[in-house]
N, C-alpha and C positions, 0 to 999 in steps of 0.2 A: 519707271524710276527705281524699282527695287533692285533691278540688274545694276545699277550704278554704285549702289552703296557699297563701300568697302569694309565696314566695321558690323553694322547692324544687320543681324540676321546670320553673322559669320560663325565659326567656330575659332576661338583664338588662344593662343598658347600663352601662358602667363611666363613673364622672362624667369621668375625663380623658381617654377613648378620644378624641373629637374632637381635642382640643389636640396629643394624641402624634402622630396620623395626619396631622395637618393641617402638622406642624412647628412648631406655635406653643410647644411646651414645650420648655424649655431645661434641657439637662443639664449635668453638670459639665465636659465635653470642650467646650462651647458658650462657657464663661465665659472671661472675658480681662479681667483687671483691671490697672491702673498697677502697673508695676514688679514685675511677676509673675514667677518663676522656674520651671523645670521641673527636674525630679531624675529622675534613673536609677541604677540599682543595677548594679554588676557582680557577677556570680554564678559560683560556681565550677562547673567542667565536669568535676569529678574527685567521685566519691563518697567518697575518703579520701586525704588530701593535705597535706604540710607545704608553708607557704608560705616560699620559700627568700627571695624578694624581691619588691618591690612598686616600680616606677619610674612616677610620675605626673607628673613633670615635662613631658611633650609634651602632656598632657592639659591642665595647668595653663597652659601658654603659649596655648592656643588662645583667639583672641580670642572673648568671648562666654561664656567659662567663670568664674564667680564663685569657686567653690568646690569643691575635691576632698577626700574624707575619706577615710580608712583606719583600720584597727582602732587603729592607732597614735594616732591623732587621740582615739579615744573609749578610754582604757585603762580607764574605771571598769565593772567587770561589774554588772549589773542582774537582776532577774527579778520578775515579777509574782506568782508563787506562790511559797511558802516552798520548795518544792522545786526550783525554777528560778532559784537567786539568783546562779547563776554563768555566765548566759547573756552573751555579747557581741554588741552591737550590729553589728558587722563582724568578721569572723575576722580574728584577729592572727598566730598563729603557724600553725595548722590548719584544715583544713575537713573536715567530717565529712558532708556529703552534697553531691551535686549540686543546686547553687542555694543554696549557702550564701553569703551576701552577704559581699563582700570589700573593694568600694568605691563610694561615692557621688558623682554628681557633681550640681552645681546650674549651670544654664547660663540663657541669655537665651530661648532656644527648643527646643523637642524636638528638631531635628536638630543643632544643636551639640551638646547632651547626648549624643546618640547617637553622634555623631562622637568625643567625647572619651573616650566608654568603650572605644572601639576603639583608641586611642592609650595605653591603660593596659597596661603590661606586667607581666604577673606570672608569676614562675618557680615553679614547683611541684616537689617531689619527690613521686612518688606512693607510698601506701602500701598496703598489700594491705588490701582492703575486708572488712569485718567484716559477716558475713551472717546470724549468729545470736547466739541470749543466749548462747550457751555460749561462742563465741570472744570476746564482750565482757566475758563476766565472768571473773575469776581463778579457778581451781579450788583447794580447799582440800584437801589431802593429810593424811589422819590415818592414825597408826598407833598401835596398843596396845601397851603395855609395862605388865606387873607391877611394882608397885612393891615387892614383896618375893616370895620364893620359894614363901610360902605360900598368896598368894593367885592363884587361878586364876580365878576368875570376871572376867569382862569387864566387868562392872558395877564391879567394884573396882580397874581397871586406869587407868593415868594416859593422858591422850591427848597424842600429841605431833604437832601441826599446823603445818603450813607453807603459806604461800599462795604459789601460782604462777601464772604467766599461760600456761605451756604444759600441753599436757594430759599427764597421764602416759601411761607405755606400759603397753599391755593385760596384760603380765605382772606388774605390779607390785600387789602386794596391798595393799588399802588401805579404807578406813571412810570415808564423807560424813557429814560433821554439819552 
């Protein structure tokens, strides 16, 4: 049966192999079109921080820079999936991960775009990073209180709940719901 197979176990030449190794194939980086611009994105160096100020004036003044955008230029939130309808193209008030996009530059060549990113000044106030699901979600503290003196069963008790973003002390007696 192994003798009958035409593809399995055989060395096959890829149709585009010669063009790639000889340099004839054109890739996206090889393309140069009239009036083509180059874009770069400034990303957050912090995992969790509040954006205090963004100054793009020096980048905008650089010859060859045609546009500089920040989150204030793109205020409408979007989302492809229903669960992500509150995404921002560029962070406006807060960054939530290292690499969160903050500003975008369009320039006449790659080097000018890179230089423009270096001229953008962003002032951050670092916030404590959130490293677990427990830190990210508020806790729900619930206490049971009987509605009358005769009701002693916990199933007949009224729940009093309060949301809190801080963890309760270990001595607090509570039930999760």
